[in-house]
N, CA, C and O atoms as CSV, one atom per row, in Angstrom:
chain,resi,resn,atom,element,x,y,z
A,1,MET,N,N,-49.553,-12.265,35.541
A,1,MET,CA,C,-49.415,-12.514,34.108
A,1,MET,C,C,-50.271,-13.715,33.740
A,1,MET,O,O,-50.391,-14.679,34.496
A,2,LYS,N,N,-50.861,-13.624,32.551
A,2,LYS,CA,C,-51.695,-14.721,32.041
A,2,LYS,C,C,-51.407,-14.910,30.554
A,2,LYS,O,O,-50.671,-14.130,29.951
A,3,THR,N,N,-51.993,-15.951,29.971
A,3,THR,CA,C,-51.895,-16.189,28.534
A,3,THR,C,C,-53.297,-16.360,27.966
A,3,THR,O,O,-54.249,-16.603,28.707
A,4,GLY,N,N,-53.420,-16.231,26.645
A,4,GLY,CA,C,-54.712,-16.408,26.006
A,4,GLY,C,C,-54.604,-16.275,24.501
A,4,GLY,O,O,-53.510,-16.174,23.945
A,5,SER,N,N,-55.749,-16.276,23.859
A,5,SER,CA,C,-55.841,-16.146,22.409
A,5,SER,C,C,-56.316,-14.737,22.061
A,5,SER,O,O,-57.021,-14.104,22.847
A,6,PHE,N,N,-55.931,-14.254,20.895
A,6,PHE,CA,C,-56.428,-12.969,20.410
A,6,PHE,C,C,-57.959,-12.942,20.423
A,6,PHE,O,O,-58.568,-11.882,20.573
A,7,PHE,N,N,-58.566,-14.108,20.266
A,7,PHE,CA,C,-60.008,-14.206,20.084
A,7,PHE,C,C,-60.773,-14.455,21.376
A,7,PHE,O,O,-62.002,-14.511,21.359
A,8,THR,N,N,-60.067,-14.607,22.499
A,8,THR,CA,C,-60.761,-14.866,23.760
A,8,THR,C,C,-60.489,-13.807,24.811
A,8,THR,O,O,-61.091,-13.843,25.884
A,9,TYR,N,N,-59.599,-12.862,24.534
A,9,TYR,CA,C,-59.324,-11.812,25.517
A,9,TYR,C,C,-59.169,-10.477,24.810
A,9,TYR,O,O,-58.398,-10.352,23.859
A,10,THR,N,N,-59.906,-9.480,25.282
A,10,THR,CA,C,-59.842,-8.158,24.667
A,10,THR,C,C,-59.619,-7.058,25.693
A,10,THR,O,O,-59.767,-5.879,25.372
A,11,GLY,N,N,-59.267,-7.418,26.910
A,11,GLY,CA,C,-59.108,-6.420,27.966
A,11,GLY,C,C,-57.749,-5.741,27.959
A,11,GLY,O,O,-57.020,-5.772,26.968
A,12,ASP,N,N,-57.430,-5.131,29.083
A,12,ASP,CA,C,-56.174,-4.403,29.245
A,12,ASP,C,C,-54.994,-5.352,29.392
A,12,ASP,O,O,-55.151,-6.499,29.812
A,13,GLY,N,N,-53.812,-4.859,29.042
A,13,GLY,CA,C,-52.579,-5.623,29.238
A,13,GLY,C,C,-52.231,-6.578,28.119
A,13,GLY,O,O,-51.363,-7.434,28.294
A,14,ARG,N,N,-52.887,-6.458,26.967
A,14,ARG,CA,C,-52.639,-7.401,25.861
A,14,ARG,C,C,-51.250,-7.205,25.260
A,14,ARG,O,O,-50.824,-6.088,24.966
A,15,ILE,N,N,-50.559,-8.334,25.089
A,15,ILE,CA,C,-49.246,-8.342,24.437
A,15,ILE,C,C,-49.226,-9.495,23.443
A,15,ILE,O,O,-49.499,-10.640,23.804
A,16,SER,N,N,-48.907,-9.193,22.207
A,16,SER,CA,C,-48.791,-10.235,21.189
A,16,SER,C,C,-47.437,-10.914,21.316
A,16,SER,O,O,-46.397,-10.255,21.335
A,17,VAL,N,N,-47.463,-12.249,21.404
A,17,VAL,CA,C,-46.237,-13.040,21.356
A,17,VAL,C,C,-46.245,-13.888,20.084
A,17,VAL,O,O,-45.572,-14.915,19.995
A,18,ALA,N,N,-47.024,-13.432,19.107
A,18,ALA,CA,C,-47.107,-14.088,17.801
A,18,ALA,C,C,-46.236,-13.313,16.817
A,18,ALA,O,O,-45.771,-12.214,17.118
A,19,ARG,N,N,-46.024,-13.886,15.663
A,19,ARG,CA,C,-45.234,-13.196,14.639
A,19,ARG,C,C,-45.944,-11.930,14.166
A,19,ARG,O,O,-45.292,-10.959,13.781
A,20,TYR,N,N,-47.271,-11.936,14.193
A,20,TYR,CA,C,-48.060,-10.751,13.873
A,20,TYR,C,C,-49.432,-10.903,14.513
A,20,TYR,O,O,-49.875,-12.015,14.800
A,21,ALA,N,N,-50.100,-9.774,14.734
A,21,ALA,CA,C,-51.428,-9.777,15.342
A,21,ALA,C,C,-52.484,-9.626,14.253
A,21,ALA,O,O,-52.165,-9.186,13.149
A,22,PRO,N,N,-53.730,-9.982,14.540
A,22,PRO,CA,C,-54.801,-9.799,13.557
A,22,PRO,C,C,-54.907,-8.335,13.136
A,22,PRO,O,O,-54.716,-7.431,13.949
A,23,ARG,N,N,-55.211,-8.111,11.866
A,23,ARG,CA,C,-55.276,-6.750,11.324
A,23,ARG,C,C,-56.187,-5.820,12.123
A,23,ARG,O,O,-55.858,-4.652,12.328
A,24,GLY,N,N,-57.299,-6.322,12.559
A,24,GLY,CA,C,-58.259,-5.468,13.244
A,24,GLY,C,C,-57.788,-4.925,14.581
A,24,GLY,O,O,-58.333,-3.935,15.069
A,25,ILE,N,N,-56.778,-5.558,15.187
A,25,ILE,CA,C,-56.317,-5.111,16.501
A,25,ILE,C,C,-54.825,-4.808,16.551
A,25,ILE,O,O,-54.309,-4.457,17.612
A,26,ALA,N,N,-54.131,-4.933,15.449
A,26,ALA,CA,C,-52.669,-4.808,15.445
A,26,ALA,C,C,-52.174,-3.490,16.020
A,26,ALA,O,O,-51.120,-3.462,16.654
A,27,LYS,N,N,-52.898,-2.409,15.819
A,27,LYS,CA,C,-52.451,-1.108,16.323
A,27,LYS,C,C,-52.830,-0.885,17.782
A,27,LYS,O,O,-52.314,0.033,18.419
A,28,GLU,N,N,-53.722,-1.710,18.318
A,28,GLU,CA,C,-54.207,-1.531,19.687
A,28,GLU,C,C,-53.478,-2.405,20.689
A,28,GLU,O,O,-53.796,-2.366,21.878
A,29,ILE,N,N,-52.530,-3.176,20.250
A,29,ILE,CA,C,-51.929,-4.198,21.101
A,29,ILE,C,C,-50.413,-4.038,21.108
A,29,ILE,O,O,-49.806,-3.724,20.085
A,30,GLU,N,N,-49.814,-4.258,22.268
A,30,GLU,CA,C,-48.350,-4.226,22.357
A,30,GLU,C,C,-47.786,-5.496,21.743
A,30,GLU,O,O,-48.471,-6.517,21.675
A,31,ARG,N,N,-46.546,-5.433,21.300
A,31,ARG,CA,C,-45.880,-6.609,20.714
A,31,ARG,C,C,-44.613,-6.913,21.496
A,31,ARG,O,O,-43.964,-6.010,22.023
A,32,PHE,N,N,-44.267,-8.200,21.568
A,32,PHE,CA,C,-43.020,-8.625,22.202
A,32,PHE,C,C,-42.381,-9.671,21.288
A,32,PHE,O,O,-42.536,-10.870,21.518
A,33,PRO,N,N,-41.663,-9.225,20.252
A,33,PRO,CA,C,-41.115,-10.132,19.240
A,33,PRO,C,C,-40.131,-11.178,19.760
A,33,PRO,O,O,-39.950,-12.219,19.129
A,34,LYS,N,N,-39.494,-10.917,20.900
A,34,LYS,CA,C,-38.534,-11.896,21.439
A,34,LYS,C,C,-39.196,-13.239,21.743
A,34,LYS,O,O,-38.534,-14.276,21.725
A,35,LEU,N,N,-40.500,-13.222,22.023
A,35,LEU,CA,C,-41.213,-14.467,22.344
A,35,LEU,C,C,-42.002,-15.029,21.166
A,35,LEU,O,O,-42.648,-16.069,21.293
A,36,ALA,N,N,-41.955,-14.354,20.027
A,36,ALA,CA,C,-42.619,-14.879,18.827
A,36,ALA,C,C,-41.782,-16.019,18.256
A,36,ALA,O,O,-40.553,-15.942,18.268
A,37,PRO,N,N,-42.421,-17.069,17.758
A,37,PRO,CA,C,-41.653,-18.173,17.158
A,37,PRO,C,C,-40.829,-17.679,15.970
A,37,PRO,O,O,-41.153,-16.667,15.349
A,38,GLY,N,N,-39.774,-18.402,15.671
A,38,GLY,CA,C,-38.915,-18.047,14.541
A,38,GLY,C,C,-39.590,-18.307,13.204
A,38,GLY,O,O,-40.727,-18.774,13.147
A,39,SER,N,N,-38.876,-18.001,12.136
A,39,SER,CA,C,-39.432,-18.172,10.786
A,39,SER,C,C,-39.718,-19.635,10.455
A,39,SER,O,O,-40.390,-19.928,9.466
A,40,TRP,N,N,-39.220,-20.535,11.262
A,40,TRP,CA,C,-39.417,-21.978,11.074
A,40,TRP,C,C,-40.784,-22.442,11.583
A,40,TRP,O,O,-41.128,-23.611,11.410
A,41,PHE,N,N,-41.574,-21.559,12.207
A,41,PHE,CA,C,-42.746,-21.981,12.976
A,41,PHE,C,C,-43.745,-22.840,12.210
A,41,PHE,O,O,-44.379,-23.705,12.815
A,42,ASN,N,N,-43.910,-22.641,10.921
A,42,ASN,CA,C,-44.891,-23.451,10.182
A,42,ASN,C,C,-44.224,-24.391,9.177
A,42,ASN,O,O,-44.865,-24.855,8.234
A,43,LYS,N,N,-42.943,-24.666,9.381
A,43,LYS,CA,C,-42.206,-25.500,8.440
A,43,LYS,C,C,-41.626,-26.761,9.065
A,43,LYS,O,O,-40.909,-27.508,8.398
A,44,VAL,N,N,-41.927,-27.006,10.335
A,44,VAL,CA,C,-41.333,-28.149,11.029
A,44,VAL,C,C,-42.411,-28.977,11.724
A,44,VAL,O,O,-43.552,-28.538,11.871
A,45,THR,N,N,-42.033,-30.166,12.145
A,45,THR,CA,C,-42.964,-31.028,12.877
A,45,THR,C,C,-43.182,-30.465,14.282
A,45,THR,O,O,-42.371,-29.666,14.751
A,46,PRO,N,N,-44.251,-30.861,14.956
A,46,PRO,CA,C,-44.489,-30.374,16.320
A,46,PRO,C,C,-43.324,-30.649,17.278
A,46,PRO,O,O,-43.014,-29.815,18.129
A,47,ALA,N,N,-42.685,-31.806,17.145
A,47,ALA,CA,C,-41.554,-32.133,18.028
A,47,ALA,C,C,-40.371,-31.195,17.785
A,47,ALA,O,O,-39.740,-30.726,18.732
A,48,VAL,N,N,-40.077,-30.928,16.525
A,48,VAL,CA,C,-38.976,-30.021,16.195
A,48,VAL,C,C,-39.335,-28.596,16.608
A,48,VAL,O,O,-38.484,-27.855,17.102
A,49,TYR,N,N,-40.595,-28.214,16.405
A,49,TYR,CA,C,-41.072,-26.889,16.822
A,49,TYR,C,C,-40.799,-26.688,18.308
A,49,TYR,O,O,-40.240,-25.668,18.712
A,50,LYS,N,N,-41.195,-27.662,19.114
A,50,LYS,CA,C,-41.015,-27.556,20.567
A,50,LYS,C,C,-39.536,-27.418,20.915
A,50,LYS,O,O,-39.168,-26.593,21.750
A,51,GLU,N,N,-38.702,-28.214,20.285
A,51,GLU,CA,C,-37.259,-28.166,20.546
A,51,GLU,C,C,-36.678,-26.797,20.157
A,51,GLU,O,O,-35.924,-26.204,20.929
A,52,LEU,N,N,-37.022,-26.303,18.976
A,52,LEU,CA,C,-36.508,-25.011,18.520
A,52,LEU,C,C,-37.013,-23.868,19.397
A,52,LEU,O,O,-36.268,-22.933,19.690
A,53,TYR,N,N,-38.273,-23.941,19.814
A,53,TYR,CA,C,-38.803,-22.868,20.643
A,53,TYR,C,C,-38.159,-22.868,22.025
A,53,TYR,O,O,-37.881,-21.806,22.582
A,54,HIS,N,N,-37.922,-24.055,22.577
A,54,HIS,CA,C,-37.238,-24.121,23.871
A,54,HIS,C,C,-35.810,-23.572,23.769
A,54,HIS,O,O,-35.336,-22.910,24.692
A,55,GLU,N,N,-35.131,-23.839,22.665
A,55,GLU,CA,C,-33.799,-23.257,22.449
A,55,GLU,C,C,-33.889,-21.732,22.421
A,55,GLU,O,O,-33.041,-21.043,22.988
A,56,GLN,N,N,-34.917,-21.215,21.758
A,56,GLN,CA,C,-35.122,-19.772,21.686
A,56,GLN,C,C,-35.323,-19.188,23.089
A,56,GLN,O,O,-34.726,-18.168,23.433
A,57,LEU,N,N,-36.162,-19.838,23.891
A,57,LEU,CA,C,-36.408,-19.354,25.249
A,57,LEU,C,C,-35.149,-19.386,26.101
A,57,LEU,O,O,-34.882,-18.448,26.851
A,58,HIS,N,N,-34.380,-20.454,25.990
A,58,HIS,CA,C,-33.184,-20.596,26.825
A,58,HIS,C,C,-32.081,-19.616,26.443
A,58,HIS,O,O,-31.113,-19.446,27.185
A,59,GLY,N,N,-32.224,-18.974,25.290
A,59,GLY,CA,C,-31.279,-17.934,24.895
A,59,GLY,C,C,-31.630,-16.565,25.476
A,59,GLY,O,O,-30.913,-15.588,25.258
A,60,LEU,N,N,-32.747,-16.501,26.224
A,60,LEU,CA,C,-33.200,-15.238,26.811
A,60,LEU,C,C,-32.996,-15.246,28.325
A,60,LEU,O,O,-32.949,-16.309,28.946
A,61,CYS,N,N,-32.877,-14.077,28.905
A,61,CYS,CA,C,-32.805,-13.933,30.363
A,61,CYS,C,C,-34.237,-13.863,30.890
A,61,CYS,O,O,-34.955,-12.900,30.622
A,62,VAL,N,N,-34.645,-14.875,31.632
A,62,VAL,CA,C,-36.038,-14.992,32.065
A,62,VAL,C,C,-36.462,-13.820,32.952
A,62,VAL,O,O,-37.581,-13.326,32.815
A,63,GLU,N,N,-35.595,-13.370,33.854
A,63,GLU,CA,C,-35.953,-12.249,34.734
A,63,GLU,C,C,-36.157,-10.973,33.919
A,63,GLU,O,O,-37.089,-10.210,34.174
A,64,GLU,N,N,-35.289,-10.746,32.946
A,64,GLU,CA,C,-35.388,-9.561,32.095
A,64,GLU,C,C,-36.674,-9.588,31.263
A,64,GLU,O,O,-37.352,-8.569,31.131
A,65,VAL,N,N,-37.004,-10.754,30.706
A,65,VAL,CA,C,-38.235,-10.899,29.910
A,65,VAL,C,C,-39.455,-10.625,30.787
A,65,VAL,O,O,-40.361,-9.899,30.378
A,66,TRP,N,N,-39.485,-11.202,31.990
A,66,TRP,CA,C,-40.614,-10.989,32.905
A,66,TRP,C,C,-40.784,-9.497,33.191
A,66,TRP,O,O,-41.886,-8.957,33.090
A,67,ASP,N,N,-39.685,-8.843,33.547
A,67,ASP,CA,C,-39.737,-7.408,33.862
A,67,ASP,C,C,-40.153,-6.574,32.658
A,67,ASP,O,O,-40.959,-5.654,32.791
A,68,ASP,N,N,-39.613,-6.887,31.488
A,68,ASP,CA,C,-39.963,-6.144,30.271
A,68,ASP,C,C,-41.448,-6.271,29.949
A,68,ASP,O,O,-42.088,-5.290,29.571
A,69,LEU,N,N,-41.995,-7.472,30.099
A,69,LEU,CA,C,-43.420,-7.686,29.827
A,69,LEU,C,C,-44.285,-6.894,30.813
A,69,LEU,O,O,-45.266,-6.263,30.419
A,70,CYS,N,N,-43.918,-6.933,32.081
A,70,CYS,CA,C,-44.694,-6.199,33.097
A,70,CYS,C,C,-44.618,-4.691,32.868
A,70,CYS,O,O,-45.619,-3.990,33.017
A,71,ASN,N,N,-43.446,-4.195,32.510
A,71,ASN,CA,C,-43.279,-2.756,32.273
A,71,ASN,C,C,-43.979,-2.290,30.999
A,71,ASN,O,O,-44.409,-1.140,30.904
A,72,LEU,N,N,-44.090,-3.183,30.027
A,72,LEU,CA,C,-44.691,-2.829,28.739
A,72,LEU,C,C,-46.147,-2.400,28.871
A,72,LEU,O,O,-46.603,-1.522,28.139
A,73,VAL,N,N,-46.880,-3.011,29.795
A,73,VAL,CA,C,-48.312,-2.722,29.932
A,73,VAL,C,C,-48.688,-2.195,31.317
A,73,VAL,O,O,-49.869,-2.128,31.655
A,74,ALA,N,N,-47.690,-1.822,32.117
A,74,ALA,CA,C,-47.969,-1.303,33.462
A,74,ALA,C,C,-48.938,-0.131,33.348
A,74,ALA,O,O,-48.806,0.672,32.424
A,75,PRO,N,N,-49.887,-0.007,34.233
A,75,PRO,CA,C,-50.073,-0.692,35.506
A,75,PRO,C,C,-50.914,-1.970,35.413
A,75,PRO,O,O,-51.281,-2.541,36.440
A,76,HIS,N,N,-51.220,-2.420,34.198
A,76,HIS,CA,C,-52.046,-3.618,34.017
A,76,HIS,C,C,-51.180,-4.871,34.091
A,76,HIS,O,O,-49.963,-4.814,33.915
A,77,ASP,N,N,-51.827,-5.997,34.353
A,77,ASP,CA,C,-51.140,-7.286,34.312
A,77,ASP,C,C,-51.007,-7.716,32.862
A,77,ASP,O,O,-51.962,-7.582,32.096
A,78,PRO,N,N,-49.847,-8.230,32.462
A,78,PRO,CA,C,-49.670,-8.679,31.075
A,78,PRO,C,C,-50.513,-9.913,30.766
A,78,PRO,O,O,-50.656,-10.815,31.592
A,79,VAL,N,N,-51.064,-9.927,29.560
A,79,VAL,CA,C,-51.763,-11.112,29.052
A,79,VAL,C,C,-51.129,-11.410,27.695
A,79,VAL,O,O,-51.312,-10.659,26.737
A,80,LEU,N,N,-50.383,-12.511,27.622
A,80,LEU,CA,C,-49.645,-12.891,26.417
A,80,LEU,C,C,-50.584,-13.608,25.458
A,80,LEU,O,O,-51.192,-14.617,25.815
A,81,LEU,N,N,-50.701,-13.084,24.239
A,81,LEU,CA,C,-51.682,-13.603,23.289
A,81,LEU,C,C,-51.038,-14.109,22.010
A,81,LEU,O,O,-50.015,-13.594,21.559
A,82,CYS,N,N,-51.668,-15.137,21.435
A,82,CYS,CA,C,-51.287,-15.629,20.108
A,82,CYS,C,C,-52.551,-16.107,19.393
A,82,CYS,O,O,-53.661,-15.934,19.898
A,83,TRP,N,N,-52.377,-16.702,18.233
A,83,TRP,CA,C,-53.501,-17.090,17.374
A,83,TRP,C,C,-54.242,-18.348,17.825
A,83,TRP,O,O,-55.439,-18.480,17.571
A,84,GLU,N,N,-53.561,-19.257,18.478
A,84,GLU,CA,C,-54.162,-20.559,18.798
A,84,GLU,C,C,-55.340,-20.410,19.758
A,84,GLU,O,O,-55.238,-19.727,20.777
A,85,HIS,N,N,-56.448,-21.049,19.426
A,85,HIS,CA,C,-57.611,-21.026,20.312
A,85,HIS,C,C,-57.374,-21.906,21.529
A,85,HIS,O,O,-57.796,-21.572,22.636
A,86,SER,N,N,-56.702,-23.026,21.325
A,86,SER,CA,C,-56.433,-23.981,22.401
A,86,SER,C,C,-55.012,-23.798,22.914
A,86,SER,O,O,-54.091,-23.547,22.137
A,87,LYS,N,N,-54.841,-23.924,24.219
A,87,LYS,CA,C,-53.509,-23.769,24.789
A,87,LYS,C,C,-52.647,-25.012,24.617
A,87,LYS,O,O,-51.435,-24.944,24.822
A,88,ALA,N,N,-53.228,-26.129,24.252
A,88,ALA,CA,C,-52.473,-27.377,24.097
A,88,ALA,C,C,-51.429,-27.238,22.988
A,88,ALA,O,O,-51.758,-26.845,21.868
A,89,ASP,N,N,-50.202,-27.552,23.294
A,89,ASP,CA,C,-49.083,-27.504,22.345
A,89,ASP,C,C,-48.918,-26.146,21.664
A,89,ASP,O,O,-48.481,-26.067,20.516
A,90,CYS,N,N,-49.265,-25.100,22.367
A,90,CYS,CA,C,-49.101,-23.751,21.849
A,90,CYS,C,C,-47.885,-23.131,22.521
A,90,CYS,O,O,-47.591,-23.432,23.678
A,91,HIS,N,N,-47.188,-22.281,21.812
A,91,HIS,CA,C,-45.970,-21.718,22.387
A,91,HIS,C,C,-46.229,-20.846,23.613
A,91,HIS,O,O,-45.324,-20.648,24.424
A,92,ARG,N,N,-47.440,-20.324,23.762
A,92,ARG,CA,C,-47.706,-19.533,24.969
A,92,ARG,C,C,-47.699,-20.416,26.215
A,92,ARG,O,O,-47.399,-19.937,27.309
A,93,ARG,N,N,-48.025,-21.694,26.061
A,93,ARG,CA,C,-47.935,-22.619,27.199
A,93,ARG,C,C,-46.472,-22.947,27.504
A,93,ARG,O,O,-46.111,-23.158,28.662
A,94,TYR,N,N,-45.635,-22.991,26.475
A,94,TYR,CA,C,-44.201,-23.191,26.709
A,94,TYR,C,C,-43.627,-22.008,27.484
A,94,TYR,O,O,-42.773,-22.180,28.353
A,95,ILE,N,N,-44.103,-20.805,27.161
A,95,ILE,CA,C,-43.665,-19.605,27.881
A,95,ILE,C,C,-44.088,-19.712,29.349
A,95,ILE,O,O,-43.288,-19.461,30.250
A,96,ALA,N,N,-45.342,-20.084,29.580
A,96,ALA,CA,C,-45.853,-20.215,30.947
A,96,ALA,C,C,-45.039,-21.230,31.741
A,96,ALA,O,O,-44.716,-20.997,32.905
A,97,GLN,N,N,-44.709,-22.348,31.116
A,97,GLN,CA,C,-43.930,-23.375,31.796
A,97,GLN,C,C,-42.506,-22.888,32.069
A,97,GLN,O,O,-41.925,-23.213,33.105
A,98,TRP,N,N,-41.952,-22.120,31.152
A,98,TRP,CA,C,-40.610,-21.543,31.312
A,98,TRP,C,C,-40.567,-20.624,32.531
A,98,TRP,O,O,-39.632,-20.686,33.329
A,99,PHE,N,N,-41.589,-19.765,32.675
A,99,PHE,CA,C,-41.649,-18.890,33.842
A,99,PHE,C,C,-41.806,-19.697,35.131
A,99,PHE,O,O,-41.215,-19.346,36.152
A,100,LYS,N,N,-42.589,-20.764,35.095
A,100,LYS,CA,C,-42.777,-21.605,36.285
A,100,LYS,C,C,-41.476,-22.300,36.663
A,100,LYS,O,O,-41.079,-22.301,37.828
A,101,ASP,N,N,-40.815,-22.893,35.666
A,101,ASP,CA,C,-39.573,-23.625,35.936
A,101,ASP,C,C,-38.446,-22.718,36.404
A,101,ASP,O,O,-37.700,-23.072,37.317
A,102,ARG,N,N,-38.319,-21.561,35.790
A,102,ARG,CA,C,-37.186,-20.677,36.074
A,102,ARG,C,C,-37.419,-19.694,37.219
A,102,ARG,O,O,-36.499,-19.377,37.974
A,103,LEU,N,N,-38.671,-19.209,37.343
A,103,LEU,CA,C,-38.965,-18.190,38.360
A,103,LEU,C,C,-39.907,-18.673,39.459
A,103,LEU,O,O,-40.086,-17.998,40.473
A,104,GLY,N,N,-40.510,-19.851,39.250
A,104,GLY,CA,C,-41.471,-20.351,40.220
A,104,GLY,C,C,-42.791,-19.592,40.187
A,104,GLY,O,O,-43.550,-19.624,41.156
A,105,ARG,N,N,-43.069,-18.909,39.077
A,105,ARG,CA,C,-44.292,-18.114,38.954
A,105,ARG,C,C,-45.302,-18.829,38.058
A,105,ARG,O,O,-44.968,-19.287,36.966
A,106,ASN,N,N,-46.536,-18.914,38.538
A,106,ASN,CA,C,-47.604,-19.524,37.742
A,106,ASN,C,C,-48.156,-18.512,36.754
A,106,ASN,O,O,-48.419,-17.362,37.107
A,107,VAL,N,N,-48.328,-18.947,35.519
A,107,VAL,CA,C,-48.942,-18.125,34.478
A,107,VAL,C,C,-50.111,-18.944,33.932
A,107,VAL,O,O,-49.918,-19.905,33.188
A,108,ASP,N,N,-51.313,-18.549,34.310
A,108,ASP,CA,C,-52.511,-19.299,33.923
A,108,ASP,C,C,-53.112,-18.745,32.639
A,108,ASP,O,O,-52.799,-17.637,32.205
A,109,GLU,N,N,-53.979,-19.547,32.054
A,109,GLU,CA,C,-54.733,-19.153,30.862
A,109,GLU,C,C,-55.935,-18.320,31.301
A,109,GLU,O,O,-56.595,-18.654,32.285
A,110,VAL,N,N,-56.226,-17.226,30.568
A,110,VAL,CA,C,-57.413,-16.437,30.891
A,110,VAL,C,C,-58.654,-17.248,30.564
A,110,VAL,O,O,-58.615,-18.180,29.760
A,111,SER,N,N,-59.746,-16.878,31.198
A,111,SER,CA,C,-61.007,-17.574,30.954
A,111,SER,C,C,-61.469,-17.349,29.520
A,111,SER,O,O,-61.134,-16.338,28.903
A,112,ARG,N,N,-62.231,-18.286,29.001
A,112,ARG,CA,C,-62.724,-18.175,27.623
A,112,ARG,C,C,-63.892,-17.205,27.500
A,112,ARG,O,O,-64.325,-16.905,26.387
A,113,SER,N,N,-64.400,-16.720,28.599
A,113,SER,CA,C,-65.538,-15.805,28.493
A,113,SER,C,C,-65.071,-14.464,27.944
A,113,SER,O,O,-64.026,-13.949,28.341
A,114,LEU,N,N,-65.837,-13.919,27.047
A,114,LEU,CA,C,-65.496,-12.649,26.416
A,114,LEU,C,C,-66.193,-11.509,27.138
A,114,LEU,O,O,-67.350,-11.641,27.536
A,115,PRO,N,N,-65.505,-10.397,27.311
A,115,PRO,CA,C,-66.143,-9.258,27.972
A,115,PRO,C,C,-67.264,-8.679,27.117
A,115,PRO,O,O,-67.289,-8.867,25.901
A,116,SER,N,N,-68.175,-7.985,27.751
A,116,SER,CA,C,-69.245,-7.359,26.986
A,116,SER,C,C,-68.644,-6.313,26.056
A,116,SER,O,O,-67.649,-5.669,26.389
A,117,GLY,N,N,-69.243,-6.155,24.913
A,117,GLY,CA,C,-68.734,-5.200,23.943
A,117,GLY,C,C,-67.638,-5.769,23.062
A,117,GLY,O,O,-67.024,-5.031,22.291
A,118,PHE,N,N,-67.378,-7.071,23.160
A,118,PHE,CA,C,-66.326,-7.684,22.352
A,118,PHE,C,C,-66.691,-7.617,20.878
A,118,PHE,O,O,-67.812,-7.944,20.488
A,119,VAL,N,N,-65.744,-7.196,20.076
A,119,VAL,CA,C,-65.925,-7.165,18.631
A,119,VAL,C,C,-64.830,-8.019,18.017
A,119,VAL,O,O,-63.651,-7.673,18.083
A,120,ARG,N,N,-65.223,-9.128,17.425
A,120,ARG,CA,C,-64.262,-10.036,16.803
A,120,ARG,C,C,-63.671,-9.369,15.566
A,120,ARG,O,O,-64.405,-8.760,14.787
A,121,PRO,N,N,-62.340,-9.474,15.370
A,121,PRO,CA,C,-61.758,-8.911,14.148
A,121,PRO,C,C,-62.476,-9.475,12.930
A,121,PRO,O,O,-62.754,-10.672,12.863
A,122,ARG,N,N,-62.773,-8.610,11.970
A,122,ARG,CA,C,-63.545,-9.080,10.823
A,122,ARG,C,C,-62.833,-8.750,9.527
A,122,ARG,O,O,-61.904,-7.944,9.473
A,123,LYS,N,N,-63.315,-9.414,8.480
A,123,LYS,CA,C,-62.755,-9.179,7.159
A,123,LYS,C,C,-63.137,-7.787,6.677
A,123,LYS,O,O,-64.160,-7.232,7.079
A,124,LYS,N,N,-62.319,-7.250,5.832
A,124,LYS,CA,C,-62.580,-5.951,5.243
A,124,LYS,C,C,-63.824,-6.050,4.346
A,124,LYS,O,O,-63.967,-7.000,3.577
A,125,THR,N,N,-64.706,-5.076,4.453
A,125,THR,CA,C,-65.896,-5.055,3.612
A,125,THR,C,C,-65.509,-4.637,2.199
A,125,THR,O,O,-64.787,-3.657,2.008
A,126,ARG,N,N,-65.986,-5.374,1.225
A,126,ARG,CA,C,-65.705,-5.040,-0.168
A,126,ARG,C,C,-66.918,-4.348,-0.766
A,126,ARG,O,O,-68.053,-4.772,-0.550
A,127,VAL,N,N,-66.679,-3.302,-1.505
A,127,VAL,CA,C,-67.762,-2.534,-2.128
A,127,VAL,C,C,-67.742,-2.799,-3.627
A,127,VAL,O,O,-66.705,-2.668,-4.278
A,128,PHE,N,N,-68.896,-3.174,-4.165
A,128,PHE,CA,C,-69.044,-3.406,-5.596
A,128,PHE,C,C,-70.117,-2.482,-6.141
A,128,PHE,O,O,-71.131,-2.241,-5.486
A,129,ARG,N,N,-69.898,-1.974,-7.319
A,129,ARG,CA,C,-70.931,-1.180,-8.004
A,129,ARG,C,C,-71.458,-2.024,-9.163
A,129,ARG,O,O,-70.698,-2.651,-9.901
A,130,LYS,N,N,-72.776,-2.017,-9.297
A,130,LYS,CA,C,-73.371,-2.729,-10.424
A,130,LYS,C,C,-73.061,-1.959,-11.695
A,130,LYS,O,O,-73.072,-0.729,-11.707
A,131,ARG,N,N,-72.784,-2.691,-12.762
A,131,ARG,CA,C,-72.533,-2.035,-14.042
A,131,ARG,C,C,-73.767,-1.275,-14.495
A,131,ARG,O,O,-74.898,-1.716,-14.292
A,132,ASN,N,N,-73.535,-0.155,-15.097
A,132,ASN,CA,C,-74.601,0.697,-15.653
A,132,ASN,C,C,-75.545,1.254,-14.596
A,132,ASN,O,O,-76.549,1.876,-14.944
A,133,GLU,N,N,-75.251,1.049,-13.322
A,133,GLU,CA,C,-76.065,1.612,-12.254
A,133,GLU,C,C,-75.120,2.191,-11.184
A,133,GLU,O,O,-74.928,1.589,-10.127
A,134,PRO,N,N,-74.539,3.356,-11.471
A,134,PRO,CA,C,-73.510,3.889,-10.596
A,134,PRO,C,C,-73.967,4.227,-9.188
A,134,PRO,O,O,-73.125,4.348,-8.299
A,135,ASN,N,N,-75.260,4.386,-8.946
A,135,ASN,CA,C,-75.718,4.755,-7.603
A,135,ASN,C,C,-76.079,3.546,-6.736
A,135,ASN,O,O,-76.379,3.700,-5.553
A,136,GLN,N,N,-76.050,2.359,-7.314
A,136,GLN,CA,C,-76.378,1.163,-6.522
A,136,GLN,C,C,-75.086,0.516,-6.060
A,136,GLN,O,O,-74.197,0.226,-6.861
A,137,ILE,N,N,-74.998,0.297,-4.772
A,137,ILE,CA,C,-73.790,-0.316,-4.170
A,137,ILE,C,C,-74.193,-1.599,-3.477
A,137,ILE,O,O,-75.213,-1.658,-2.791
A,138,MET,N,N,-73.378,-2.630,-3.663
A,138,MET,CA,C,-73.596,-3.897,-2.983
A,138,MET,C,C,-72.420,-4.127,-2.027
A,138,MET,O,O,-71.261,-3.970,-2.414
A,139,LEU,N,N,-72.721,-4.494,-0.792
A,139,LEU,CA,C,-71.670,-4.796,0.192
A,139,LEU,C,C,-71.561,-6.307,0.360
A,139,LEU,O,O,-72.571,-7.001,0.481
A,140,TRP,N,N,-70.333,-6.809,0.367
A,140,TRP,CA,C,-70.106,-8.244,0.568
A,140,TRP,C,C,-69.180,-8.439,1.714
A,140,TRP,O,O,-68.853,-9.575,2.057
């Protein structure tokens, strides 16, 4: 098992541990809502966030969560993803530490290198028609 960002890993075994995944990949990725932060995630200080998230983790059975994650993407290794580019003070690092403390299992961050063929999620293309010229289309 590993952790990473939606924007740095596009291979097999992806599992979102965020409240939602980017629109461009939401249908291609498994979700595990039990590890997503609560509705308080963007309304509290970093210290309170850490405390609330640790309470959330301690309310779960670590062995069951590990098994559920592995079964969700079997035969691939799970890669837990969220929005943060940096692992510092990100809840996916709290998850990794929880697995280490409770199960003695190391969960490392995936490398920042992107596989060939990577397509970054992009904004929806907007189509505009010029007035009085119905056959001319401008893409933005």
